[in-house]
C-alpha positions, 0 to 999 in steps of 0.5 A: 782200631785207630788205624781203621778209623783214620783210614775210613776218614781218608776214604770218606774224603776221596783218598784211594789206597795205592800201597799198604804195609803192616805199618804204612798206607799210601793214598792218593786223591786226584781231581781235574785240577789237582792231585794230593797224597796222604800217608798213614803211618804207625809209630811205636816210638818217636823217631827224629824228623830225619829218621821219619822222613827217610823211613817214609821215602824208602817205603813210598811207591815209585809212582809217588816219588816220581811225581813232583807234587808228592813231597809238596802236597802230602800229609803224613799222619802218624798215629802213636799210642800212649799209656795215658794221656798225661804222658803227652807232656813227656813227649811234647818236645819230640812231637812238636819237633816232628810236626814243625820239621819243614822237610818233605811232608806236612806231618801230624802226630795223632796221639791217643791213650790205651783207654781212648782206644778201648772207648772206640771199640766197634766205632766208625768214622761216621760215629766219630762225626756224630760225636764231634757234633755233640755239644754236651760231650764238648762241654764235658771235654772242656771241663776235663780234657785229660779224661779218655773218651770218644770225644777226646779222641774225636777232638784231637782227630779233627784238630790234627787233620785239617783236611777233615771237614767238620759237620755243619748244622743249621741253627737259630743265630742271634744277629750281631746287632742284638748281641752288641746291644746286649753287651753294651747294656751289660757294660753300662754304655748305652749313652755312648753307644747311642751317640756312636750310632749317630756318626755319619761320614759327613760328621765323623771328623767333628765327632772325633774332635768333640771326643778329643776335646772332652778328653782334654777337659777331663784331663785338665779337671 
C-alpha cells in the first residue's frame, strides 16, 4: 500500500516510470529546461550506505546511468516498515547514516509502522493531501506523535519528500502590525513601542544616544 501511495505521489508530480522490478521503480521527469530522476526502493532491512548505492547502481537502467544528470539530480526514496513507530530509536543512527551519505543520490528513508499501513487501506495520494490539510488531525498528531494514524504517515511523507507540494489554502490572515500591537500590550511595553514608532531616519542617531544615556543613568543609580 505504501509503495502504491508514493508511486501515486510521484506520478502526480509528473514523474514517469521507466523501469520497474519487485523492489524498485525508476522514474524520470523531463522538461524543456531540466531533467530529474527518482527511485522508489523497498528496504526489508537497513543496509550500509555503500551497499545501498551499489544495489541501486546495478539495478538502474542504462539510459539513466549514461546520463550525467542521473547521480546529481536523483531522489532515492527508500520505504522501510517497522513493527511499531517506537522502534525508530533502535534504527535512528542507521537511518541518518544513509540519509546523510553524500555519494551518488539524495536519499530519504520513509519509515512506517504496521499499524500505519493498516490505517491506509484503500487510501490514495489525493486523500493523503486532504489529511495533511486537516488542522484537527495536526493538533492530535502534535499531542501524540507516536500514535499510528493516517496523519502520522502523511506528515512523515511530506517532511521526508521535499519535492512534494503542500496544498495551499486561502484564509483570513491577521496583519503583522496588529499581531505586534497585541504582543506589545501583553508584554506591558506600550510606552516603549509608542516611542519607537516615532523614530525616523533623521532622528535615529539622537534616539539611540538618548537610549544609551538613559541606560547609563540607570546603571549609575
